[in-house]
FIFI-942254 format. One line per field, with one value per residue (C-alpha): residue number from 1; y, z, x; residue in one letter; chain. Coordinates in Angstrom, 3 decimals, decimal comma, padded with zeros to 6 digits, m for minus. Each point is the difference from the previous one (the first is absolute). Example, Ala and Ser with C-alpha at 12.3 -4.5 7.8 and 13.67 -1.06 7.14 Angstrom:
BEGIN
resi <- (1|2) .
yy <- (m004,500|003,440) .
zz <- (007,800|m000,660) .
xx <- (012,300|001,370) .
resn <- (A|S) .
chain <- (A|A) .
% end
This chain:
BEGIN
resi <- (1|2|3|4|5|6|7|8|9|10|11|12|13|14|15|16|17|18|19|20|21|22|23|24|25|26|27|28|29|30|31|32|33|34|35|36|37|38|39|40|41|42|43|44|45|46|47|48|49|50|51|52|53|54|55|56|57|58|59|60|61|62|63|64|65|66|67|68|69|70|71|72|73|74|75|76|77|78|79|80|81|82|83|84|85|86|87|88|89|90|91|92|93|94|95|96|97|98|99|100|101|102|103|104|105|106|107|108|109|110|111|112|113|114|115|116|117|118|119|120|121|122|123|124|125|126|127|128|129|130|131|132|133|134|135|136|137|138|139|140|141|142|143|144|145|146|147|148|149|150|151|152|153|154|155|156|157|158|159|160|161|162|163|164|165|166|167|168|169|170|171|172|173|174|175|176|177|178|179|180|181|182|183|184|185|186|187|188|189|190|191|192|193|194|195|196|197|198|199|200|201|202|203|204|205|206|207|208|209|210|211|212|213|214|215|216|217|218|219|220|221|222|223|224|225|226|227|228|229|230|231|232|233|234|235|236|237|238|239|240|241|242|243|244|245|246|247|248|249|250|251|252|253|254|255|256|257|258|259|260|261|262|263|264|265|266|267) .
yy <- (m051,373|000,813|m001,390|m000,139|000,485|000,559|003,491|000,128|002,278|000,535|001,624|003,483|001,507|m001,963|001,769|m002,570|002,561|003,221|001,990|m000,823|003,102|m000,341|001,723|m000,228|002,000|000,794|000,723|000,137|002,056|000,121|m000,269|002,720|003,763|001,105|003,199|001,119|m000,596|001,899|m002,235|m003,137|m002,655|m003,330|m001,116|000,891|m002,634|m000,735|m003,010|m000,471|m003,224|m002,727|002,141|003,369|000,054|001,668|m001,152|002,443|002,565|001,301|001,748|m001,519|001,809|003,357|001,189|003,374|m000,492|003,651|000,297|003,339|m001,488|m002,939|002,376|001,697|m002,205|m002,657|m003,302|m002,101|002,110|000,163|m003,791|m000,192|002,318|m002,262|m003,004|001,781|000,691|m003,618|m001,218|001,886|m001,815|m003,354|000,628|000,609|m003,094|m002,357|001,185|m001,574|m003,290|m001,224|m000,693|002,771|m002,099|m003,302|m002,279|m001,880|m002,798|m000,668|m003,468|000,282|m002,203|002,347|m000,099|001,437|003,672|001,371|003,377|002,292|002,127|003,439|m000,332|003,443|001,928|m001,780|m001,654|m000,233|m001,500|m002,413|m001,159|m000,729|m001,769|m002,215|m000,898|m001,158|m002,016|m001,655|m000,855|m001,710|002,504|000,188|m003,773|m001,119|003,508|001,131|002,929|001,016|003,173|000,226|003,019|m000,035|003,028|000,976|m002,459|m003,467|m000,197|m002,764|m001,041|000,205|m002,920|m003,785|m001,757|m000,325|003,779|m000,327|003,340|m000,394|003,702|000,543|002,560|001,949|002,912|002,003|003,659|001,251|000,313|001,263|003,078|m002,027|001,230|m003,195|000,113|m002,385|m001,099|m003,265|m002,972|001,666|m001,375|002,173|m000,430|m000,012|001,762|001,574|003,704|000,374|000,760|m001,943|m003,184|m002,248|m003,415|m002,981|000,535|001,196|000,736|m000,179|002,732|m001,318|003,474|003,342|001,186|003,167|001,497|m002,248|001,902|002,487|003,686|003,103|m000,501|m003,748|m003,094|m002,689|m003,787|m001,007|m001,617|m002,176|m002,126|m001,283|m003,175|m001,174|m003,392|m001,121|002,971|m002,531|m001,525|003,261|000,727|m003,464|000,562|003,399|m001,651|m002,724|m000,132|001,626|000,194|000,051|m002,030|m000,237|003,374|001,783|000,984|m000,142|m000,009|m003,411|m002,606|m002,770|m002,541|000,913|001,245|m001,343|000,950|m003,520|001,167|003,282|m000,088|002,084|m000,628|m000,700|000,076|m002,086|002,043) .
zz <- (000,946|003,078|003,490|002,204|003,728|002,448|001,173|003,678|002,868|m001,062|m003,330|001,293|000,136|002,416|001,800|001,419|m000,408|002,020|m002,980|m002,094|m000,027|000,369|m003,312|m002,793|m003,108|m001,954|m003,191|m001,133|m001,335|m000,227|003,110|002,556|m000,375|m003,269|m001,374|m003,606|m001,381|m003,188|m003,055|002,055|m002,370|001,746|003,583|002,114|m000,439|003,698|001,449|m003,033|000,422|m002,499|m001,418|000,992|003,172|002,429|003,452|002,858|m000,107|m003,552|m002,152|m003,303|m003,051|m000,338|m002,327|m000,417|m000,263|m000,419|m002,835|m001,117|m000,584|m001,864|m002,735|m000,709|m002,877|001,921|m001,774|003,090|002,179|m002,681|m000,194|003,752|m000,148|m002,608|002,240|002,870|m002,113|m001,190|003,575|000,973|m002,752|000,951|003,644|m000,791|m002,218|002,377|003,037|m001,421|m000,845|003,344|003,553|002,563|002,493|m001,481|002,135|m001,280|001,766|m000,452|001,153|000,455|001,355|003,014|000,689|m001,289|m000,702|m000,692|m001,682|m000,319|m003,147|m000,540|m003,242|000,264|000,857|m002,413|m002,636|m002,788|002,305|001,684|m003,303|m001,294|003,224|000,016|m003,633|000,938|002,917|m002,198|m002,714|002,476|m000,616|003,658|000,542|000,368|000,243|002,853|002,324|m001,669|001,957|003,791|002,011|003,777|001,321|m003,560|m002,244|m001,585|m003,784|m002,339|m002,947|m002,801|000,194|000,356|002,492|m002,882|m000,598|m003,270|m000,712|m000,073|m000,289|m002,566|m002,744|000,670|002,440|001,847|000,866|003,367|002,559|002,850|000,460|001,438|003,588|001,452|001,735|000,226|003,563|001,600|m001,499|m003,215|m003,479|m002,907|m003,565|m000,676|m003,102|m001,661|m000,054|m002,568|002,127|m002,397|m000,241|002,631|m001,319|002,387|002,712|003,329|003,438|003,516|002,390|003,156|001,529|m000,320|m003,316|m000,539|m001,767|m002,869|m000,298|m002,862|000,454|m002,111|m001,535|m000,570|m000,801|002,616|m000,022|m000,284|003,131|m000,694|003,071|003,351|001,946|002,092|001,004|000,267|001,413|001,910|m003,381|m001,594|003,140|m000,277|m003,651|000,810|002,541|m002,213|m000,900|m003,358|m002,431|m003,735|m002,363|m003,771|m001,517|003,321|002,223|003,251|001,937|m001,417|002,554|000,317|000,328|m002,657|001,250|m002,624|m000,694|m000,514|m000,979|m000,321|m000,122|000,639|003,271|m000,307|003,188|000,606|001,246) .
xx <- (036,552|m001,998|000,047|m003,050|000,052|m002,798|m000,754|000,747|000,685|003,558|m000,796|000,761|003,461|002,144|002,794|002,434|002,752|m000,276|001,296|m003,048|m002,226|m003,755|m000,564|002,517|m000,616|003,131|001,780|003,611|002,908|003,813|002,024|000,518|m000,224|m001,571|001,433|000,544|003,479|000,937|000,433|m000,629|m001,328|000,541|000,452|003,009|002,724|000,482|m001,802|m002,239|m001,952|m000,738|m002,788|001,511|m002,097|002,370|000,922|m000,630|002,770|m000,269|m002,558|m001,038|m001,329|m001,613|m002,706|m001,658|m003,760|m000,977|m002,513|001,378|003,455|m001,531|m001,135|003,316|001,039|001,935|m000,909|000,673|m002,268|m002,684|000,059|m000,418|m003,000|m001,590|000,659|m001,694|m003,078|m000,092|000,394|m003,167|m001,880|001,548|m000,873|m003,657|m000,172|001,782|m001,946|m003,155|001,709|001,348|m001,232|000,428|001,995|001,189|002,156|003,061|001,875|003,729|001,032|003,763|002,770|000,108|m003,752|m003,263|m000,674|m003,497|m000,393|m002,984|000,201|m001,531|m001,939|m001,567|003,141|002,353|m002,237|002,580|002,636|m002,405|m001,448|003,514|001,003|m003,123|000,648|003,498|m001,397|m002,642|002,527|002,348|002,800|001,058|000,037|003,609|001,460|002,236|000,544|003,256|000,742|m000,200|001,177|m000,692|m001,889|m000,885|m001,871|m000,200|m000,361|m001,123|m002,097|002,553|002,448|000,102|002,334|002,470|m000,246|m001,853|m001,658|m003,798|m000,827|m002,797|000,570|m003,187|000,166|m002,652|m000,507|001,173|m002,835|002,140|m002,201|m002,865|000,320|001,495|003,361|002,948|m000,596|001,064|m001,841|m001,114|000,696|001,144|001,214|003,731|001,279|003,036|000,795|m002,779|m003,090|m002,253|002,081|m001,641|m000,966|000,009|002,602|m001,350|001,363|m001,433|001,090|001,672|000,210|m001,726|001,452|m001,997|003,021|m001,094|m003,281|m000,307|000,638|m000,713|003,439|000,078|m002,020|m000,472|m000,310|m003,653|m001,380|m003,021|m000,690|001,181|000,722|m002,960|001,442|003,608|001,874|002,095|000,901|001,147|002,046|001,548|000,902|001,522|002,308|001,489|003,668|000,777|002,890|000,730|m002,143|m000,356|000,828|m000,523|002,914|m001,939|m003,295|m001,015|m001,164|002,596|m002,814|m002,600|m003,373|m002,401|m003,606|m001,354|m003,471|m001,880|m003,802|m003,067|m001,793|m003,725|m002,034|m003,094|m002,933) .
resn <- (X|X|X|X|X|X|X|X|X|X|X|X|X|X|X|X|X|X|X|X|X|X|X|X|X|X|X|X|X|X|X|X|X|X|X|X|X|X|X|X|X|X|X|X|X|X|X|X|X|X|X|X|X|X|X|X|X|X|X|X|X|X|X|X|X|X|X|X|X|X|X|X|X|X|X|X|X|X|X|X|X|X|X|X|X|X|X|X|X|X|X|X|X|X|X|X|X|X|X|X|X|X|X|X|X|X|X|X|X|X|X|X|X|X|X|X|X|X|X|X|X|X|X|X|X|X|X|X|X|X|X|X|X|X|X|X|X|X|X|X|X|X|X|X|X|X|X|X|X|X|X|X|X|X|X|X|X|X|X|X|X|X|X|X|X|X|X|X|X|X|X|X|X|X|X|X|X|X|X|X|X|X|X|X|X|X|X|X|X|X|X|X|X|X|X|X|X|X|X|X|X|X|X|X|X|X|X|X|X|X|X|X|X|X|X|X|X|X|X|X|X|X|X|X|X|X|X|X|X|X|X|X|X|X|X|X|X|X|X|X|X|X|X|X|X|X|X|X|X|X|X|X|X|X|X|X|X|X|X|X|X|X|X|X|X|X|X) .
chain <- (A|A|A|A|A|A|A|A|A|A|A|A|A|A|A|A|A|A|A|A|A|A|A|A|A|A|A|A|A|A|A|A|A|A|A|A|A|A|A|A|A|A|A|A|A|A|A|A|A|A|A|A|A|A|A|A|A|A|A|A|A|A|A|A|A|A|A|A|A|A|A|A|A|A|A|A|A|A|A|A|A|A|A|A|A|A|A|A|A|A|A|A|A|A|A|A|A|A|A|A|A|A|A|A|A|A|A|A|A|A|A|A|A|A|A|A|A|A|A|A|A|A|A|A|A|A|A|A|A|A|A|A|A|A|A|A|A|A|A|A|A|A|A|A|A|A|A|A|A|A|A|A|A|A|A|A|A|A|A|A|A|A|A|A|A|A|A|A|A|A|A|A|A|A|A|A|A|A|A|A|A|A|A|A|A|A|A|A|A|A|A|A|A|A|A|A|A|A|A|A|A|A|A|A|A|A|A|A|A|A|A|A|A|A|A|A|A|A|A|A|A|A|A|A|A|A|A|A|A|A|A|A|A|A|A|A|A|A|A|A|A|A|A|A|A|A|A|A|A|A|A|A|A|A|A|A|A|A|A|A|A|A|A|A|A|A|A) .
% end
């Protein structure tokens, strides 16, 4: 499921919106200020989103990544250390399997969005995302969570709120040096740092508080919008309310991804 368009002058990053930085390299984490909280296991209850991604005013989950503490007999921390080691192996394997900068086009009911993905910086995430694109997973899904001046989220539900989230999950690549700036795309997840699957979000503001810190995992950023910033701004401004099992932040008129496909350029 590929689309073919001619390579032209406009292939570079377009900046119709003044907020779009010239270079966007990001990653992701919980919400605002990351600081260790004793015995904190899950996210804070206030303003937890559909996937426990927090809205601006509250911090999310916390996780001690110190190697010394991983070896003190705590099973949960030991498991995390093993996941980190496996992620290094998965990173090296995936990096050789995908293009460095693949482009993906979302044709939505609000307009077209073109993404450039960072295959070298987030190989596991990009490989998973391209697999979902190729399989048609995103076709017919909606942007089910829209918060102005924060982000727009989609990829997991149909217009009838049928859950399309795959069961497989991927390791967290939030430590790849990319930041949650305006126009970047990142993986949504639960309070478990390694629970991302198919849902993604596009930052509609500079959300660097979502970047990882020494005390907490982030949300893995793996690409950025190169065409269609006017479309993501339009989606962020739509009227929202309750929908399906969600109490709020759902567009009243569904914003549907009609088709997701790789972009192939003619030389």
